[in-house]
N, C-alpha and C positions, 0 to 999 in steps of 0.2 A: 171584571173581566179586567179590563185594563188595570186597574189595581196589583191584580194575581199577576200577571204577565209581569208587571215593571218590578215587582218583590222577585219572582223569578228570576227574573234580569239582574236585579242586584245583586243576588245571592250567588248567579252564576259567573258575574264578575268578580266578586270577591273573593269566590274559591278559584277562579284564574289566577288572581294577585297573591292569594293565599301559596298557589301551588307555583308561581314565579317565584316570589321570594324564598320559598323553601329550595327552588332550583340554585338560585343564587348565593345564597349560604353554602349549600353543598359541595357548591363550587368553589368557592372561595376555601373552604374547609379542605378540599382535596389539593387546591393551590400550596395552602399555607403546610399541608404534609408532604409534599412535594420538596416545598423550598427547606423545608427542613431536613429531609431526608437527602437529599443533594448537598447540603449545608453541611451535612455530616460525614458525607461522601467526599467532597473538598478538603474537609480538616481532615479526613486520614492518609488522600494523595499527598497534602502539602507538610504532614507527619514523616510520613516515606520520604518526601524528597528532600525534608530537613534531615534525616537518618542516613542517608544516600550522600548527602554533601559532607555530614559528619567524617564518614568515612574514607573521603576522598583524598584529603592530606596525609590519612594514614598512608593510604596507597600509595600517593605520590613518593611518599619519603622511601619507600619499602620499593619502590623501581629506580628511583633514584640510585638508591645503595646496591642494586644487582646492576646495574649499568656500571657503575664505580668498580665492582667485584669483577665484573666482566673485563673491564679495561684494563684491572692490574691481573685478573688471568690471560687475557693475550698477550701483556706484557710480558709476565713471565715465561707462557711459552714461547715467544719468538725469543727471549736470554734463554731460555734452554733449547730451542732448535740451534742457535748459533755456537753454543758452547756443545754438541752435539758434531756441527761442521768442524769446530776446532778440534776435538777429541778424532773425527773418522781421519781430519787431516795429519794428527800427531799420528796416528795408525797408520794410515799411508806411510810417512817418512820413515818411521822407525822399520816396516817393515821392508821396503826398498834400501836402507841400511844394512838391515840385518841381511837381505840377499848377496849386497856387494861385500858386504862382510863373509860371507861366507864363498861368492866366489874369491875372494881376496885368498881367502884360508886356503882355498882348493887349489890356489896356485902356485901357493908353497911349499 
């Protein structure tokens, strides 16, 4: 009877050990799969980061070009406004001269 009990205990211990080994292997496999998935996701993010970084220089150059064009447009606008002011002064001067000349003509 003790022999049977001992054999049953050995079988139970072997089954428990086999179950533990299977669980350890399953968890290791899950960890490996998770690591591989995370590695793939990280690689995808790295690839996207490099793609975005590659377009940065072009965007910086484009922004600089637009800023320079804006400076040129501002300068041209200021020059045009100065010409407007000059033309307004000239027009006012000639309008005054025309009125004076008409008034002088009327005096004759």
